[in-house]
Each structure stands twice: as C-alpha cells, then as structure tokens.
N, C-alpha and C positions, 0 to 999 in steps of 0.2 A: 451905072452899075444896075444889074437886074437881080432878081431874087436868088437865082441859082448861083451867081457870082458871090452874093452876100453870104449865102449858106456855105459855100466852099471856104470862104475866109474863116467863118466860125469853126467849121469842121477841122480845118488844118491848124488852127491855133492851139496853143497849150496854155496851161495855167500861168506860166511866166510871162505870157504876152498880155496879161490883163492886170490892171490896177484895181484891186478889190476894196470896197468900202462896206463894212458890215458892223453891226452892233453899235453904230455911232450916230444914231438919230434917224430921221425920216429919209425914205428913198424918193419921196415926191412922186411916186407911182402908186396911187392908192385906189381902192375900190370902196365906195360908200354904199351903205344900205341901211334901211331902217327896220326896226322891229318893235312890236308892242311890248310894253312893260307895265308893271303895276302902277307906275306913276305917270303913264302916258306913252308917248312914242319916243323911242330911243334911236338916235343916229349912231351907227357904228362904222368903223373903218377897218378894212383889211389892208395890209401893206406887204410889199415884198421884203424878204429877209435881208437882202443885200443887193448892191449894184456893183458893176465893174465897167471900166472903160478899156477899150482895146488900145494898147500903147502905140502900135504903129499907125493908127488912125482913130483919133479921139471922136470922130463922128459916129463910130460904132460903139454902142453900149448895150449892156444886158442888165435886167433886174430879175431876180428869181426868189422863190420861196413862198409866194402867195398860194394859198389853197385854192384848188379849182372850185370847191364848194365854199360859198360864203359861210364863215363860221361865226355865228353869233356867240356872245359871251356865255360861257358855260355849256355850249352845245357840243356834244360828243357824238352826234348821230352820223357824222360823215366818215367815221373810222370804217375801213373796209378790210376784209380778209379775202384773199384769193387762195386758190388751191396751192399755188406755188409759194405763197408767203407763210404757209403753215409750218415750213421747215425751220423758221427763224425763232429765236427766243421770244421776240415780240412779233406776233403774227399780224398785227394790224399795219396797214399801209395808208399813207395819206396821198391823195392826188394833188399835184401842184402844177404850176406852170412857170415858165421863164418867158419874159418878153424881151425881144431884141429890137433895138432902135437904131435908126440911121438919122443923124442930125435932129434927134429928139422925136422923130416920128416913129410910131409903132409900125414895124414892117414884117415881123414874124413872131409867132407864138409857138412854144414847144411845151407839150404836156409830158409829165414824168411822174414817177412815184418816189416817195421817200419810204424806205422799208427798214425793217429790223431796228425799230426804236430810234430812227434817225441816223443809223450808221451807214446807210447806202442810198444813193440816188441811182435809180434805174429807169430805163425806158418804160413807157406804159404800153407794153405789148399784151394784147388780149389773148386769153386762153383759147378763145374760139378760133383764133388764127394759128394755134399751135405755138404760141409765144415767139412768133416770127417778128422781127423788127428790121428796119432798114439800116444801112450803114450810117446815114445821116442821124437817125435816132440814137444809135449806139454812140457815135462820136459826140453828139451834143449832150447826152446824158453823162458821158464820161467827163466832159468839160465841166458841167455843172457840179458833178460829184467832187471834182478836184478844186474848183473855185470855192466851194463851201468849206466846211470843217473836216472834210475827208481827204486825207493825203495819199491814201493807198487803198487797195482792196476792190476797186471797181471791177476788174476782170474776174476776180475770184467770185464775187457776188453774181456777176453776169452768167458765168459758167455754172455756178451752183444751182441757180434757178432753172437753167436749161434753155435760156434764150438762144435763138438762132438768128443769124443775120441773113436776110433775104438774099438768095443767090449763092450762098456759101455752103 
C-alpha cells in the first residue's frame, strides 16, 4: 500500500467503519515537553483526545485531538481568531492534528481546526488562499468531526464559513 491508497481508504470511510475509544484513559500517543516552574522544571504531556481503529483493517488507526501548539498548564496563548471564525458565538479556534497509523507506524498527519467552542471540526484552510481546501482535507475533517462528539452539522459549518473545495 502507498500513501495515496492509504488516504483513499480514509477518505472513503465513514464513522461506522471505525471503532472509537475516547474518554477512557491514555491513547499512548503522547507529546512530552518541559517548562520552567517556580519549583524547578516541570515535565508536561499533551495527548490525543481519542483513538479509533478501522474495522475492515485493524492495521489502520487514527488518534486525534492534540493541539498543534504544545499547551502548558494554564497557557491560553494559543487561542486564535480568524476573520471567518468571528461569525461564531465562540470566535476562538484551536489548531489540532490527527495522526494516522499503519501497523503502529505514523504514516500521515492531518491539521485541522476546532471551532465554535468545540462544536465543529473543520479543515485548516488559510484565508490567504481564499479558504480553498482539497477534497482530501474536506473528507478527512468531516470524518474527524463525526468520529468525535459531533454527529451532524459538518456541511453546514463548512458552507457557513465559505470554504471552497479546490477544483469545484
């Protein structure tokens, strides 16, 4: 299998094709960092929110929800506001990533945003590109949106923001 074949499997899958594990302990996909504190040096860990296994082929897994910016305890400096996010009740967005694994090896990483107070997962389409995203980015964000706690609303959010799919 090559990367394009792997991505096609992800894109064509739906939420029912995945066994999701969340809120139930560690994902074992962690990012460690240290920070100075009043009592010395503090080791901190960021972890993915959830993991899922692809039911038709358990060699394929995904972990998602970790912030793209390492967030030290009490640090709110990574909250971002984009022009398009100002339309939502909660204007701040969080940059996150999903890691895709084949036989436990990291083979792909997907960046996305969590918007409107956690109610939407959307592609991270840049305003300087006119909010243009690829079909792969659209489909992968939609999958992560539905695998999380969001059961509906992806297309409504996508259209409301004004995202456009490259070539459409």
